[in-house]
Residue, then its C-alpha position, 0 to 999 in steps of 0.5 A: m695757685s692752683l686748682a687744688a691749692d685753691i680748694m679748702t677745708k672751712s678753717a683754713f678759708a678762714a686763716h686764708v682771709g681772717v676771720s673765725a671758721g664759725r664765720i665761714s660756716q655763717y657767711i654760708a649758711e646766709r648764703k653768703i657763700f654759695g653755689e660753684a665756692l662749694e666743692g661737698e656738702g655739710r659739715n664735710a663740704k670745703i670751699r674753693a676760695s678763689v670764688a668765695v672770695e668773689q662772692l664774699r667782696k659781693t655780698l658781705d657789708p662794706s665794714q666787712r670786705f676784703g682787701a686784693n690779698g683775700a684778708a677783711t680790713r677790719s681787722p687782719p688775721a693773726p699770723v701764723a707759724s709760717e709767717l714767722s722768721f727765728d733768728g734763735p729759737e726765742k727770738p720771732k720776727a715781726p710778721l709782714k703786713p698783708t697790702v691792703i687794697v681797697d676796691p672802688f666799687i665797694d667803698e661806692v656799694a659804702a656810700e649809697k648804703l650809707k645814704q639809704q640808713k638816714i634815709t630810712t632814720a629820718r623816716m622812722e624819727r618822723e612816725e616815732a614824732l607822729e605817733l607820740g602826737r608830736y606831728m599832725l597830720t595836716d588834712d587832720a589838723r585843718r579839720e580839727m581847727v575847723k571844729a574848733v572855731a566854729e563850735a566857739f561861733k555855736v557858743m557864741e550864738q547860743a549866747i545871744p537870745e540871753m544876751a537880747k533879753a537882757i538889751a531888751a529889758q534895758f531899754s523896752v523894746s521887744t526881745h524878737d527886735a533885739t535877737h534879731v538885729l543881734l543875730k544879724a550883725f553877729r552873721d554879717h561878722r562872722a562872716k567877714k571874719a570867715r573870709d580874712f580866716a580864709d585869706a591869712a590860711a593861703e598866705l602860710d608855706e604848705h611846709v615848715e621848718d620844724e626847729q625843735q631838736 
């Protein structure tokens, strides 16, 4: 292609790569076509085809990639009149189908983008579940558990004086002695259970599988 033939209007370049003229204007606005690929400015700017195609190969999403002939692989452009041959005035032959060669570099970029999208989706799902209350931060869960257990023991300990009074009346012993014996037994038992809970917690896995879908 000569240098002159390489320079096209936006409409001609759009037909060359198989997209609308509006899409070419969008590519320019998004700086997917820029710099040396443009000749002139504004609405009258023209496209240096070879440079623009290479820029689009690098800047477009892989799903919009171009084949070796510059045409978008998502949907081949409709044939123009020059691509049709006629046996007669009313019998056009089918246009030749463009040969598309997939660029291995583009495939590699597509695979990496898919991987990143999966990671992002998984992170967003975790954040949503945390926000909805399905998940809870480990440190928060531990603090809440300790608080709940401490509150339960506190309630039980507060009941000991009442139990001591009942025992004192039933067995004719002093309330002070009954309270002392009950508190000692209760606190010894609480200390033992605290050690048991700590040992059990130490054996738990740091992470568990979430089987809920």
